[in-house]
DRENDRENKOL-793766 format. One record per residue (C-alpha): residue in one letter; x, z, y. Coordinates in steps of 0.2 Angstrom, whole numbers, padded with zeros to 4 digits, always signed. Each point is the difference from the previous one (the first is absolute). Example, Ala and Ser with C-alpha at 12.3 -4.5 7.8 and 13.67 -1.06 7.14 Angstrom:
// DRENDRENKOL-793766
A+0062+0039-0022S+0006-0003+0017
END
This chain:
// DRENDRENKOL-793766
M-1174-0417+0652V+0018+0006+0000L+0007-0017-0008A-0008-0010+0014R+0010+0009+0013I+0017-0002-0008Q+0012-0014+0005M+0013-0003-0013E+0009-0015-0007E-0005-0007-0017P+0000+0002-0014W-0012+0015-0003A-0005+0008-0017E-0016+0009-0006I+0003+0010-0015G-0015+0003-0011C-0010-0014+0009G-0015+0000-0011S-0011-0014+0006G+0010-0002+0016Q-0011+0006+0014L+0015+0006+0010S+0011-0014-0004L-0014-0012+0005L+0000+0008+0017V+0018-0002+0002A+0000-0018-0006K-0013-0004+0013R+0012+0004+0013G+0012-0013-0007I+0012+0013-0008Y+0007-0004-0017V-0004+0014-0012V+0004+0003-0019G-0013+0011-0009S+0004+0009-0016D-0012+0008-0013I-0001+0005-0018D-0017-0007-0003E-0001-0019-0003K-0019-0001+0004C+0004+0007+0017L+0014-0013+0004R-0012-0014-0006A-0013+0007+0012M+0013+0001+0014K+0005-0019-0003V-0019-0005+0001N-0002+0011+0016S+0016-0008+0008R-0006-0017-0004A-0018+0004+0007N+0007+0006+0016K+0012-0014+0001V+0016+0011+0001D+0007-0004-0018G+0015-0008+0008Y+0005+0018+0007I-0003+0010-0016D+0009+0001-0016V-0005+0011-0014V+0011+0009-0013L-0005+0008-0016C+0010+0016-0002D-0001+0019+0000A+0002+0006+0018A+0014-0010+0007S+0011+0001-0015C+0003-0019+0000L+0003-0002+0019R+0018-0002+0007R+0008+0015+0009N+0001-0001+0019A-0011-0016+0001F-0014+0005+0011N-0002+0003+0018L-0016+0011-0002V-0008+0007-0016F-0017+0007-0001T-0010+0008-0014N-0016+0010-0004P+0007+0008-0016P-0009+0011-0012Y+0000+0017+0008F-0012+0012-0008P+0010+0013-0010M-0009-0002-0016E+0003-0009-0017A-0009-0016-0003E-0011+0000-0016K-0006-0018+0002P+0010-0015+0005V-0012-0003+0015D+0006+0017+0007V+0018-0005+0001S-0003-0008+0017I-0004+0017+0008L+0008+0014-0011A+0018+0003+0002G+0003+0013-0014R+0000+0019+0002D+0018-0001+0006L-0003-0015+0011R+0012-0011-0010I-0009-0016+0004L-0001+0003+0018K+0019+0005+0001R+0005-0016-0010F-0010-0011+0012L+0009+0009+0015L+0017-0001-0008D-0003-0019-0005S-0006-0003+0018L+0016+0007+0008R+0011-0009-0012I-0007-0017+0004S-0001+0003+0019K+0014-0005+0011K+0010+0014+0009S-0009+0009+0014V-0017-0010-0002P-0016+0009-0003V-0009+0004-0016L-0019+0004+0003F-0010+0009-0013S-0016+0009-0002V+0000+0018-0006S-0013+0014-0002S+0001+0018+0005L-0004+0004-0018T+0018-0005-0005G+0009+0013+0011L+0013-0013+0004K+0009+0001+0016I+0009-0017+0001G+0001-0010+0015Q-0009+0000+0017P-0019-0002+0000V-0005-0015+0011L-0019+0001-0003C-0011+0013-0009R-0018+0001-0005C-0008+0016-0005L-0012-0001-0014P-0011+0014-0007L+0013+0006-0013E+0016-0007+0006R+0010-0008+0014I+0007-0018-0003C+0014-0006+0010I+0011-0015+0002N+0018+0006+0001I+0015-0009+0005V+0018+0002-0007A+0015-0010+0001K+0016-0001-0010R+0016+0005+0009
END
């Protein structure tokens, strides 16, 4: 896993954390992480998961859209697995994977991630080859039958 190899000072942020699987991995290393999500149920699950894994002292959760409520230049690493399929969501459950035909949700996640990261620190994000986006440098890729999923890295200058 890419996050396990990174040595950066705290704090870290996960944008669109869902139930917190990635944040839990980070917190288990003793790194403080703030997770944001738009879904209250996911954040409740993340709190339960962090308590069950005895890392609740390393995780805070924030209810907001992308990173809209987080402070500019506040984090030493930002990571996100944003919605990246270029389709419109028809049901609320689809919002976690569908970024809109114009990829507006994915772009908002990336812009917010760059806004809250400190200068010259990494933003890690997953992206599908189906988007056609060429942003950042791939650090890990997996080929699936219909697409290629990569973890890309980009930093604010």
